[in-house]
Phi, psi and omega in degrees: 000135182287131182291144177279127180307145184303324183264014180287147178294339176298342176272355181268110186298319183298315181297318180299322181295311181295320179300321177295319178298313181298314182301313184292315183292331174297317180299314177301318180302319182296328179291311179297323181296330175274320185292320184297309178293328176292328175296319182289320185285313189269322185266327187245008172052047184287146175279166176306319181291326178290323176294320175302314181296324179296314178294325177297320180298328177300318187263353184304313184305338181297338175299335179265010186299324182297314181291317180298315180295325176293320176296319179295326180301333182279353178264126181294312182258112184277345186299313178304325179292324179293317177298312181297323179297317179298315181292324177296315182295329175300309182301313182300313185291330181290340177289342180293300179298331177297313182293328179293316180292332178275358181059042177234018183287132179225166173299322178300322178291323175300315178301313181299315177301313184300318184287316182294312181290328175296324179295316178297322177299321179294314177303315181299310186291321179292324175290322178301326183300322176275326181298319185299316184285351174265339180276327186237135178288159182303321182294342185250011183299314181294319179297315182295314177298324178294314181296315181291327178289323177297318176296321179297323178293319178298322178295328178286339176283307187273325187297312178297325181293314176295319178298322176296318177295317180295326180291321179284327181276318188246354188082151185300315182298323178292325182299331183294336177307321181299319179294322179299314179295330180294329179286332172296316180297317180298322179296319180294317180290321178293327181292343179275350182278129179247090178252145179294132181292154181277181178291137177292129176287147178306135183249006183277351179267147177299149182302312182299324179294318179291328176297316180296324180297315180298318179292321180297316178301315181297315187286335180269344183289126184299326180275309188293328179295316178292321181291327180296310183296321181293308183299322184292324179291316175304314185291323181298308184285330177294320178290334174303316180276318183299327179299337184247003189295316178293317173305311180303312183293325182283312185267312180289311179273350176054049176262145178286164179300321180295319179294318180297313179300318179297315179299317177296320180296313179297314181296330181290349174300336177298326179295318179295314178294323176298319180292323178287328186270346185300317181295307179296325178294324176299314176299322186283311186264337189096145182304310184298319179291323181290321175302315183293320179295319180294324180295338181270310189288320187301304182295327183291339189294336182294342179295333178300318178289322180302328181270003182299138178199182178088199182293173184302321180295326181284323178295315181293321179295321178294323178294319180292322178298315180300316180294321181299307184296314180297320184289324177292318183291324181290329173295318180291339179271310188288312189297307178292329182288315178299317179296319177298314180301316182299325185286333191248016184248136175291138189302316187287357179254357194300307181294320178297317183287322176300318179294319178296315179303310183294323180302327177267309188295313179270330180296339179282343184295319176304321179292322177298317182295317178297313177301318177301316179295320181290319178294326180294326178285323186280304186261337184119148187291314180302315181297323182296321178298323180290324176296318179302314181293320186286315183297320184296336180300329185287352180301332182296341181297329178298334184277341184300326180254014181252150176295346179301320186293337181259006180282125180269313179207181186269354180296129178083354178289132181222156171303150182298169182309147185304342181301326182293316177296319180298324180292333180270351184236000000 
């Protein structure tokens, strides 16, 4: 058996504890991501525009990320917020199977669940931005992001397949129970972590002023500004297609829930390979070039599914291939970009900037989902997927005038001169 290197994060008990929490909750998420749209499509006979609105509802809370992140920034210890967010998501998700058993389930409830669970997700993620850099040392940022991304990729492999089986055997609402229980496990594991709290952010300034400072810092930062524009463009066009992908697979490709889940699971193996390959590819190509390549290939990959035709095995294979290519490319985009952002951000600005970044980057997703739903109803679902693939390619243009494109590795990267932070504070 190969020995674990002495400096490996696998020897770090705190990291292993957080990794287990993240891994289990990610698997649960994959089940709900398949179950929710299938509930809308198969049980509630939703139209393409209604499915688009449901996807938009999931991402709508990100519009408040700036305010939430600023509020989170004022708390020294972010861990209680993360625990509370996990437990809140558990309660919200449990209302879905309850409504199903009482025969009162509606699209309105699905929208409400999506918004409430999405709000808790924003709280967790903005708190995590500061918590993570105290859990993992600077020297291990790339390794930690790679390991966590690999776990997320594995969840995309196994989660949809398990979710598809659970949906067929137990019905989609009951399958959501698994996701609810995964958040309980995550809350327990996070509660076991003892990390030193950060410095308390000044609280004498109004919340909105601090929020503006976080946004100003983000938009003036030479690295963060370019990454924001690129990621936001990718997310907008990706959600145009992603909002309709389960509907497309179910109605246009006429695949069963089990087959869809299996195709997604097989395709997600590309994410695992991408997570494992991101670090060596960063060394080979340079971080900036790899980010740019991922920004092109990731959104374009959905076109493979759009051109699917022929017998069931061919349609399922095309869906899996689109997932595989996209999952590999997004790891090559996310891992070096996330690590770069962590390296060039001042510590006392992290939660505010994470909130500002998410309010734009993820806040654009509801618009993309709504546009996708409307285009799907107007032009057709297959045509909308092709628009999604074509438009996303242009995201790379944001990197051409950014220092990101010329970045080879993270060695020597530091936050910009304090004047930038001073201008924001």
